[in-house]
C-alpha positions as CSV (number, residue, x, y, z in Angstrom):
1,M,0.0,0.0,0.0
2,P,1.5,3.3,-1.0
3,T,2.0,6.1,1.5
4,K,0.4,9.5,1.3
5,V,3.9,11.0,0.6
6,E,4.4,8.5,-2.3
7,I,1.0,9.3,-3.8
8,E,1.6,13.1,-3.6
9,R,5.1,12.8,-5.1
10,F,3.9,10.6,-8.0
11,S,0.9,12.8,-8.7
12,K,3.2,15.8,-8.7
13,D,5.5,14.0,-11.2
14,I,2.4,13.2,-13.4
15,R,1.3,16.9,-13.3
16,G,4.8,17.9,-14.4
17,V,4.8,15.5,-17.3
18,M,1.4,16.8,-18.4
19,V,2.6,20.4,-18.4
20,Q,6.0,19.6,-20.0
21,H,4.7,17.5,-22.8
22,Q,1.2,19.0,-23.0
23,I,-0.5,15.6,-22.9
24,S,-3.5,14.1,-21.1
25,V,-3.5,12.4,-17.8
26,L,-3.7,8.9,-19.4
27,D,-0.7,9.6,-21.7
28,A,1.3,11.2,-18.9
29,V,0.8,8.2,-16.6
30,L,1.8,5.8,-19.4
31,H,4.8,7.9,-20.4
32,H,6.0,8.4,-16.8
33,A,5.5,4.7,-15.8
34,T,7.4,3.6,-18.9
35,K,10.2,6.1,-18.2
36,I,10.7,4.9,-14.6
37,K,10.1,1.3,-15.5
38,L,7.0,1.0,-13.3
39,E,4.1,-1.3,-14.2
40,V,0.9,0.5,-15.1
41,E,-1.0,-1.4,-12.3
42,V,1.4,-0.1,-9.7
43,A,1.2,3.5,-11.2
44,A,-2.6,3.3,-10.9
45,Q,-2.3,2.8,-7.2
46,L,-0.1,5.8,-6.8
47,L,-2.6,8.3,-8.4
48,S,-4.3,10.9,-6.2
49,E,-8.1,11.0,-6.1
50,E,-8.0,14.2,-8.1
51,L,-6.0,12.6,-10.9
52,K,-8.2,9.5,-10.9
53,Q,-11.2,11.8,-11.5
54,E,-9.5,13.6,-14.3
55,L,-8.5,10.2,-15.8
56,K,-12.1,9.1,-15.6
57,I,-13.3,12.2,-17.5
58,D,-10.5,11.7,-20.1
59,A,-11.6,8.1,-20.6
60,E,-15.2,9.1,-21.0
61,R,-14.3,11.8,-23.5
62,L,-12.4,9.1,-25.5
63,N,-15.3,6.7,-25.2
64,L,-13.2,4.2,-23.2
65,L,-15.7,4.4,-20.4
66,T,-19.5,4.9,-20.6
67,K,-20.4,8.5,-19.7
68,T,-21.8,9.2,-16.3
69,S,-24.4,12.0,-15.9
70,R,-23.2,15.2,-14.3
71,L,-25.1,18.2,-13.1
72,P,-24.5,21.3,-15.2
73,L,-22.3,23.9,-13.6
C-alpha cells in the first residue's frame, strides 16, 4: 500500500509530465510509468483521487468508459 507521501510525489510528477509535454492524464501516466520502469497497475495505485477523477473524465471523453451523468455547472 503506497503512503500519502508517495502518492503526492507521484501525482506531482504526473502533473509535471502533463505540463512539460502538453498531454492528457492517461498519456502522462503511461509515459512516466514507462520512463521509470513501473508497471501500469502499480502506477494506478499511486494516483491521487483528483488525478483519478481527471483520468475518468478523459476516458469518458475518448469513449473508453461509458459516460456518467453530471449536473450542469
